[in-house]
N, C-alpha and C positions, 0 to 999 in steps of 0.2 A: 342612726347617727344624727347629730345636730350640731350647729355651730355653738361653741361654748360661751361666746360673748353675746351674740344676738343683740347688739346695741341699737338704739334708736337713731334716726337720721341726724339729730342734733349732736349726739355723742360721736357719731362717725365723722361728722364735719370737723369736730375738734381733733379727732385722731388724725384726720388728713392734714390739718395744720401742723401737728407734731411731726408727722412723716415728712412734710415739706421742709420743716426746719432741719430735720436730720439729713435730708437730701443736700441742702445747701452746705451744711457743716461737713458732711462726708466727702462731697466732691471737692470742697476747698482743701480739706486735709490731704486728699489724695493727689491734688494738683491737676486733675483732669476729670472728665466725665461728660455725660449727656444731660445737662441741666434741664433744658427745655422739655425733652422727652420724659424725664423722670417726674417733673412737676405736673405735666399734662395728665399722667395716669394715676396720680395720687388718690383722687377721690374714688376711682374705680377699684383700685387695690384695697382701699380702706373698707369699702362696701363688701367686697368679696371676703376678706379675711376676718372682718368684725361682725358679719351678719349672714352672708349668703352661703359660703362654702360649708358643707358638712365635713368638717375637718378640724382636728386639733393636734397639738404637738405630740400627744401620746398615741395617735392613731395612724402613724405613717405606714405601718404594716397592715392596717385593716383593709381588706380587699374591697370593702363597700364605701370607702371614703371617696369624696369628690376629688377629681383631678383638676389642677390648674396649670396651664402652660403659658408662660410669657414668651410668645413668639417674637415680639419686638425686643430681642435680647439686649440691645444697647440700652434699654431702660432698666437694666438690672439693679441699679442703685436704688431706684424706687421700690423694687421688690425687697431688697435687703433691708431697707429702712422700715418697710411694713412688717417684715418678719421680726425685726428687733422690737418694734413698738408692740407687737402682739406676744412677745416673749418666746418666740420660736428659736431665736438666736440671741446671745448676750449683746446688749447694747454697745458694750465697749469693743466688741469685735468689729464694729463699723470702722474703727480707726485703722484696721488692717486692709481696708478696701484697696485693691490694685497693687498692694505690696507684693514682693517676690514670694511665690509659693503660698500666697494667702488662700484661705478657704473662701474668700469673696473676690473672685476674679472679675474682669470687666465684662464678661458675659456669663449667663447661667451655666453652671457645670454641676451635673448631678453627682458626680463622684466627690465633689468638694462640699456640697451642702445637701443634706438628705431631704430638705424641703423643696428642692428644685426637681421638677418632674422630668424635664428634658433639657439637654444641652442645646442652646440656641444662640444665634449670632448671625450666621448666614441666614438671611431672611427667607421666609416662605416655607419653612419646615414645620412650624407649629401646628397648622391646621391639618396637614397630612397625618402627622402622628396622632393628633387629637381625634381625627376620624377613625384611625385604627383602634384607639382606646375605646371610643364610643361603640364601635362594632364589637369589640371583645366583650363589653358589658352586656350587649344584647345576646351574644352567642353563649355567654356563661350565666345568663339570667341574674346579673348583678344589678343593683339599683343605683349605682353611682352615676353622677353627671360629669361631663367634661366641659370645662370652660377654657377657651383659647382667646387670649388677648393679642391682637395684631395691631401694627401701625397701619395707617391708611396708605402711605407710600409703599408699604410692603405688599399691598394687593396688586402691585404691578408685576409681581413674580407669578409666572404661569402655574407653578405647582399648587398655589392656592385654589385655582379654578379646577384643576384635576381633582383635588380633594373635595371641593364643593360638589362636583358632579357625582363622586362616589358617595358622599354623605347623603345626598338626596336619593340616589339609587337604593341604598340600603336602609332608607327610612329612619335615619338616626335622630329621633326627636330628643335624645339625651345629650346632644351636642349643641353647645352654645358658643357661637363665634361672637366676640366683642371687638368692634373696630374702634380704635382710638382715633376719631376723625377730627384731628386738629388742623387739617388742610395744609400742613407744612411738612416738608421732608428735606433733610440736609440743608440746601442753600436757597430753596424757593418753594413756591406753592406746588402741591401735587398736580394741580391742573395745568401748570406751566411746564412741568417736567415730563409728565406722562399722565394724561387725564384718566381718572377712574370713574367719573360720573357718566351716565346716571347710575350711581352705585345701587340704589334701592332696586331699580328695575333689573339690573344685571343679576343681583342675588336672587330676586324672585324668579327670574328666568332659569336660574340653575336649580330651582326647587326649594329655596329657603323660605321660611316664615320670617318676615323682616319686621323689625321694630325700630323706631327712631326715638332717641332719648337725649337728655342733657347729661353728659358724662361728668360734669363738674358739679352736679347737684345730687348729693347723696339721696335725698328724699325721692327725687324724680327717677333716679337710676334704680333704686330699690323697688319702686312701684312698677317700673317696667319689667324687671326680672320676676317679680311676683305675678305679673300678668301673663307670663309665657305659658303657652299651651304645650305641655310636655307629653301629650298623648295623641298628637295629630299626625304622627309619622312623618313630620318634616323637621329637618335641622333648623336651628334658630340662628338668626343674625341680628345682633343688637348694634346699630350704628349709633355710637355715643359721640355726640358733638362736644368737643373740648377746646380749650385754648392752650396752645403750647406755651409752657412757662407759667401756667396758671398760679396765681397767688402772689407774684412779685411783679409790680407794675412795669418796671423797665425791662423785664425779661419776656413778658407776655406778647405772644404773636410776632416775635422777632426771629427771623430765620438765622440770624447771626449767633443765636444762643443754642443752636443744635448741639454743638460740641465746644462750648465755652463755659467757663466757671467764673463766678464773681471774684473780684480782687479788690484790695484796698477798702475804701469806704463802701463799696457795693455790698460787701458781706454784711456789715452792720445794718445798712438800709434794708436788705432783703429780710433779715431776721426780724427787724422792727416791724416791717409790714406784715409778717406772719404771726406776730404776737397777738 
């Protein structure tokens, strides 16, 4: 299997802009959302769905397709907008986001959307299930890879570290943990709420092969993923430095935008900056 798009970094950067515009429009239409988190992950999601993941909308039942888990489930609008941009779901369905009984609820729900791998929202579950999926691939001699995108504040959940210990023990070099390291969570810096640094050293101590990258640069992020050693019997951790709210100047790196949406003139300003 291969990615049906396999776009170049410059094309992916343009896709990320379109995804960001959809994020603003979708959250505004819904009247709520996690704008900062959605914008933070847009480049990573664009790279995954338009280049990296061996997955397409016709292969959902293929046992050898790559798996992607959005563990930071509150960033689901970013995922929905990426799926819409890639043609996995109709673009007009974004207008139903957060409506009663919508197929696009406020956290990923597998039973609602076939391209959601795991129901997430309560943080700390994605890496545990991803570890199980990666182990199942090894045990069944399957070639698929498992990508898990977590928030950085999410790593304060102890279940992640139990999963990390298991992933290293079972030598799951087909497991790729991506950390959206924007240094913010909810209302403050991660290091003020509950420090997770030195993150690189901690992940290495748990047996991960660790890579640092720029999560808001498609070229740099793709180069990092391409450089992963998938045959060294070590799970991978990609610490992707990002800016929360990336792409809209008055939203960037502001904790107040964790659970806030643009209103009034802010909407037009945001879209204009993303043009």
